N, C-alpha and C positions, 0 to 999 in steps of 0.2 A: 168487943169483937165485931168484925164486919159480917153482917148477917145477910146472905144473898140467897135468892131462890130462882129456879127456872120459871118460865111462864109460857102460856099459849099466846104467842104474838098474833096481832092483827096484821096481815100482810096483803099486798095486792094479788089478785087472782090472775095467774099467768094465762089462763084461758080467755080472760076478758081483756087484759092489758098485754099487748104483744111486745111492747118495748118499755121497760121500766124507766128508761131515761125520760120518757114523756111525762111521768107523774111524780118524780122526786123533785126536791127543791133544796136550796141552801137553808141554813138556819134562819128563822124569821127575822132575827135582829140584824142580819147583814143584807137583807133584800131591799133594794132601792125601789122607788115607785116604778121606774122603767123596767126593772127586772120582774116586778110583780105583774105588770102588764104582759110581758113576754110569757111568763108562766101561765097566766090565765088563758092566753091564746094557744099555748102549746097543746093543752089537753083539757077537756072538760072535767076530768077527774084528778087534775093535778092537786097535790097535797097543799099547795099554797092556799086553796080555798078553805082549808081547815086551820092552818097555822097563822095565816095573815090575810084574811078576807078583806075585800074592799068595803069602805064606808059608803053610805048613801045619804043624800041630803034629807031623805025621809025617815032616817033611822029613829027608833024610839026603843024604850026598854024591852018591848015584846018583839021587836023586829030590828035587829042590828047584826053586825058581822059575827058576833058570838052565837046568836040564835041561828043564823044561816049556816055556820059551821056545824052546829048540832044537826040541822036538817040534812045537810050534805052527808054527814057521817052516817046517819040513820038510813038514808036512802041508798047510799053506796053499799051498806051492809045488806040491806034487803035485796038489792039487785046482784049480790055476790061479786061486786067490784072489789070489795074488801072482805076477806074471809079470815076466820080464826084457824090458827095452826092446829093440827090434830093432837099433838102431844106437848106437854110442858118441855120447854127447851131453853138452852143457853145458846146464844147466837155468836159465832165467831165473825168478827168484822175486820177485814184487812183493807188498808189503803196504800196504794203505790203512787208515788209522786216524785217530782223533781224540785229541788230547791232553786233559788234564783241565781242571777248572774254572779253575785259576789261569792256564791258557794260553788261556782263552776258547774251548775246544773247537775249536781250529784243526785243519783237515783236512790230513793229511800223507800222503805216499806214499814208501816206501823201496823201491828196486829194487836187486837184486844178482843173483848167479848162484851155482849150485852146481856144483862140479867136484871132481876129486881133487887133493890137494896132497901133494907129496913131504914126508915127515916129516923134520924137522931137529931135532937136539938143541939145546936152548936155549943161546944163547951161541956157536953154531957156524955160524949161517946168517942168514937174513933173516926168520925167524919169531920173534916176540917175545911173551912173556906179559906181563901187567901185574898179576896178582894171585897171592897165595899159595894153595896148595891144602892139603887135608887128606887123610890117608892112608885113612880109612874109605871115602869115596866112590870113590877110585881102586881099592881092593880090590874093591868091589862091581861097578864097570864092567869090571874085568879079568875077573872070573868070568863076566860076561855075554858078553864078546867071545870068551873061550875056548870057551864052549859053542856060540855061534852063528856065530862067524867073520864077523860082519856089522857095518857101521856103520849104526845105525838113525837117527841124528840127525846133522846136519852141525855141525861146529865153526863158530863165528861169527868170521870174520876181517875185518879192516879194511885197506884200502889207500888211498893218496892219489893221485889223478890229476886235477890241476886242469884239464886239457884236456877231461876227460870223454869221451875217445875211446871207451871201452868202453860207457859209458852210451848214446852215440849209436848204437852198433851194435844195441842192443836195441830201438830204437824201431820199426823195421819189423816185427820179430817180434811185438811186443806188440799189433799191430793184427790179428794172426791169432787164430783160435780157440785157447784154451789147453787144456792137458791137464786142469787142474783150476781151478775157480773157486768158492770157498766163503766164507761169512761165519761166523766162529766165535762162541761164546757171549759173547765180550767185544766183539763188533761189529767185529772186525778182518777185513778182506777179504784172502784169500790167493789168489794166482793163479800158476800154474806153466806155463811153456812149455818145450819141448825144442828145442835147436839141434843138428841133426846135420850141417849143411852144413860140409864140411871147410874151405872157404875162410874162413868166418866163425870157426870154431873156431881156425884158425891165427892170425887177427888177434888174438883174445882172448889166446891163449897168448903171442904176441909182445909185446903191450902189457903183460902181467903180468910179463914176464921180469925187469925191473929194479925191481920194486916190493918195498918192505918190507911185511911182513904183521904186523899186531898182533892178537893174540887178544882179542876182546871178550868172548866167552862160550864156555864149553866147555873151560876149562883142565884140569879133571879128566879129561875124555875124551881130550883131546890127549895128556896125559902117559900115560894108559892105553894109547893107540895106540903110543906109543914103547916102553913096557914090553912090550907084546905083540910088537912087531917084534923087540925084543932077545931075547925068549924064543924066538921062532921061529928067529932066527939061531943061537942056541946049539944048537938041535936039528938044524939043517940043515948039510950039508957045504958048505964054502967052494967056490965055483965055480972052475975052473982059471984063468980070466982074466975081466976085466970086459967082454969082448966076447962076442958070440954064438958058441957052440961047437956045431956040428952041429945048429943049430936050437934050442938051449937058450936059455931066457930068462935074461939076466944077473940076478944077485941084486938089483941096485939097481932093476930094473924090476918086481920081483915085487909082487903086490898088497899084501902086509903092510907094504911101505915107503910106502904112501900112506894118506891118510885123507880122507873126504868132508868138504868145507868149503864154507861159504857166504861169499862175498866181497861187500862193499859199499864204495862210495867215501866217504871221510870228508867230501868237499866236497859230497856230494849233500844236497839240502834235507830229505830224509826221515829223516835220522839223529837219533835222540833218546836222551838219557841221563837216566834218572831217579835221584834220590838213594835210597839204602838207609838207612833210619833204624835206630837201635839201641834195643832194649828191654832194661832191666836188671832182673835178678831174683836171688834167692838170695844176697843180701849179708847177712853177719852184722853186728849192731849198726848197722842202717841208720838214719840220722838226717838228716832233710831239712834242718834248720837248719844243721848242721855241713857238709853237702855244699855248700850255697849259699855259706857263709862260705869254705870251702876253694877253691871255684871262683873266688871274688873275688880270690884271689892272682894269677890268670892272666888273668881276664876282667873286663870292665866288665859289671855286672849291671843289666838293666832289667826290671822286673816289669810285666806287662800284666794288670791285675786285671780280673775279669769277674764278672757274676752270671748267673743263668739266662736272663735276657732278652737279654743282649748277648754271650753266649758265642760264638756263631757269627761275629759281626762281629769280635770280638777275635782269634779263631783265624785268620780271614782276614787280619787285620792282621799277625799273627805271621809268616805265610808270605810275605806280600807284602813286608814289611820285610826279611826274610831274602833274598828274591830281588833286591830293588832295591839294598840295601846290600852284598850279596854281590859285586857287581861291583867294589867297591873295598876291602872289609874281609873279614876272616875272622870270620864270624858263624854262630852256632848257636842252636837252639831247645831249650828244656828244659821238661818238664812233670812235676811231682812229685805230682799228684793233688789239689792244693788249688785255690783259685779264682784262680790266677795262671798265666799262661804267662810264660816267662822268656826273654829274649834275652841272649845272651852274645857279646860282641865281644872279640877278642883285644886285650890291653892293649899300648900302645906303651911304649917305653923299656926297663925292666928285663927284661921277658919277651920282648922282640923287638917290632918294629913290627907293628901290626895292619893296616897298609896292604898290599894285594896288590902284589907286585913289589918291595917294599922290606923284606922280612922280614930281621930280624937274627937268624937262627936259629943255634943252637949244638947240638952233639951232646948236651950235657947236658940241654938243654931239650926237644928233639924226637927223642931217640934217635939212631941212627946212620944214615948214608946221605947221598946227594947233596942239593944244594940243591933240586933238582926234586922229590925225594921229601918233604923236610922241609916244604916250603911248601904241601903239599896240605891242604885242610880235613880230610880223613879222617885224615891223619897227626897233625895237631894235636889233633883230637878224641880219637884213641886214646892219644896220648902224654900229653896234659895232663889231659883229663877222665876217661878210662877208667882209665888206669894211675895217675896221680898223685892225682887227686881221689877216685876210687872205690876205688883200691887193687886193681884186678883184674889179676892177673899174666898174663904172656904165655902161660903154661901153661894157665891156666883159660880164657883167650881162645881158644886153639887147640882146646881140648876142648869149647868152647861150653857152659861151665858157668854163665855169668852173663849172656851176651848172646844175644838173639834178634833176627833181622833182618826188616824189613818195608818195603815201599814204600807201605803204606796208612796215611796219617796218622790217619784216623778210627778205624781198628781199634786203632792204637797208643794213642791217647788213651783209648779205651774200655777197653783192657786195663789201663791204669793206674787208671782210675776204679773198675774192678771188682776192684782189688787183686791182679790176676794178675801184675802187674809193679810194681816200685818206682817206676820212672821211664822216661820216653821222651826220647831225644836225637835232634834233627832236624838234618839237613844240607842244604846246597844240592847239586845234582848236580856230579859231577866233570866237568871240561871235557875235550873230546876231545884238545886240544893237550897237556893235562897227562898224559893216558894215554900218548900217544906219547912225550912227553919222558922220562917215568919208564922206560917199556919200553926205549927205546934205550940207557939207561944200564946195562941188565942187571938192574935192581932190580925189586922187586915191591911193589905196594901192599898194605895190609891186605886180608884177605879181605872180600868183599862191598863193594867200593869203588864199583862201577858196576852199573847195571841198564839194559842196552840194551833199549829198548822199540820195538816189541813183540817178544816172544820168537818164535823160529822154531818153527812147528808141526811136530810129528813125524808121519811116515806118508806124506808126499807122495812121497818118493823115498828109497830105501835103497841101500847099496852092499855087495854080497857080495864078500868077500875071497877070490876063487878065480881 
């Protein structure tokens, strides 16, 4: 069962912070060095100093960015910059946004809630990952939580409720004045409300009890929370029994067994997944002609030639064709820096049917795993294009030696034109039903298979593990 709880969130004090926009930040893993500098300059109490502090050449174990984050957190709490909410609450979090040009700038609204979720080891409960993780980010986040004992950003979790019972509960609250209401630099509106009414909280807890949870974003932080919990358990004596003893809190209810999580319904209209494209670099003996010839063993090749005057129109056609034909075919885009965009559709017959739902996949062609995993566009891209055509090993892929990830097609194309990258590989977005299908098998997609948009902003509410 999904075991969730309300909590007394740590929030910015509106009497001290007059504009919440000055102190919030994007998630740590999408903050560039330039953005980090801007956030540092924007406000002395910006949350970036907690989630992604600056390194110093004089850093040492007792004085580094993790220790500085701890000191900032403690001093901001002493000075009432950050304060604890008065009542255990579940926080409604709404985001209003517009999709990009290909979607006609459609206005959308995603609504979810932030609560504490009981940590479960993968494969042993109802919380499922869908992507692989890397060791370096987990080491980084573990050092931060060890120093600060705080969840600064919620994990992004998905559940399915076709009745929309929980969504309907939020409607009355969302007519009331919110705790925060801001528009970020990307034009996304973020609004937060607190529900402290016990009756309503009990309804949400009850409705969530039978739900499967799929992690959409925050895999590294979720696994870090598990590692931190295990670390604390090793240091703490085992309680005499699982029940309360003389007023003692049983181990399973201690704060380190929970993590702050944002939950949203997969059937809500505002859930959007963007594709994450691949940029290729640092290949030895890179040869454009040979790459296209080799790709032709697995894919049908269509060249969309352009000149300076019609490049924009041809680029638009590339992505519109991918979107339209992607409903029935496995189709990808490629750009090698010449005056051609290339469409690649998976061949039928010897290499497996190119038609969605009729894949004749084999372990030899698409690696190992279930049918659900093998038929994903991102699996086909990695197994056939990245591994077989480009010869990039799983080891180099895991160490990020040859692949850079981006959601921005224009920046990707410019990077190839400027010779920063050899080539760009474009995908359609992964479908939510495919995310769930793979996750329930216990398998994981290649890293960076999904980009749930918009990202959750950091700094609206935090969870102190005490």
